[in-house]
N, C-alpha and C positions, 0 to 999 in steps of 0.2 A: 504493499500499499503505500502511496506517495503523499507525504504530508504537505499541507498547503502552506504551514509555516514552519519555517527551521529557525536553528541557532544562527545568530548574527544576522538576521533579516532586519530590515528597517521596516517598521510598522506603524500606523495611525491608529489610535483608540477611537471607538466608534460610539460609545456609550458610556456612561458612569461620570464620576466627579472629574476626571482627567480626560474627558471628552475633547477630541482634537490635538492631543499630544502626539508628536512623532518621536519615536526612539528606538533602541535597539533591543532585540530578543535576547537574553541571557541564557534561558534555558526552556525546554518544552517538554510536557508531560502528556503524551498522546493517550495514555490508559485513563487518565482523568479530566483530559481535555482542557488543561490549563497551560498557561506559559508564565513565566517571569520575565518582565518587561523593565529595562532600566528607567529609574526615575519616574515609574507610574505606580499607582496604588501604593503609595508610601504610608506607612502607619508606625506610631511610636510604641514600642515594646519596653516594658519596664522590667529590668534586670536586677535581682537581690544579690547583694554581696554574699560569696559563698566562703571566702577565706579571710583570715584576719588581716587587717590592711587594706582590703579591697573596699572599694566603695559602691553603693548601688549607683545606677546610671540608667538613662533612657536611650535606648538604641532605636534609631529609625531605620527600617528596612522595607524592601519589597515584598508584597504579597502576590500571590498568581493571581492572573486574571484570565477569565474564560476565554478560549480559542474563538468563540463567536463573536466577541466584542472587539476583537482586533483585524485589522485588514493589511495584508503585504503592500508596500510600495514598491514600484517597478523601477529597477536600477537605470534602465534605459530612457522611459518617459517621465520618470519621478512624480508619478500620480499613484493614488491608491487603486488598486486592481484586483478582479477576481482572478484566481488562479485555475488554468485549464491544464489538463495532462495531454503531454505530446508525446508520441512514440518515435523514437529515433531509430535508426538502423541497429540491429542486432537485438530489437526487442527492449530497449531501454528507455525508462520513462523519464521525461522532463518536465519541469514546470513552465508553463508558458503564460504571459500576460495576455488578458482579454482584449486589451486596447490595442496595442501595438504589434502583438504577435512574436515578440522576443522572448526567447527562453532565458531563463535566471536560475 
């Protein structure tokens, strides 16, 4: 199965509090249908001190976002696009932009 969104793709957020933001994908979990996107869906996580001399702190980190809420940006036309599956020679699959028909 060919995934629509892969690691290091640039994507745009379609809905939620970060709607319209463009960023890069850090990781993708196809089983759960979520992706970690850099600087999107940031939450504050309170961490308690565990050892002597350590202090309590607030850590800001990314939370996973659903794959249906992000859309890849085509590297050639620089616009958000739907991804089509294109069969190359040797029965290899490739991702193709639905706008400009370029593979990426």
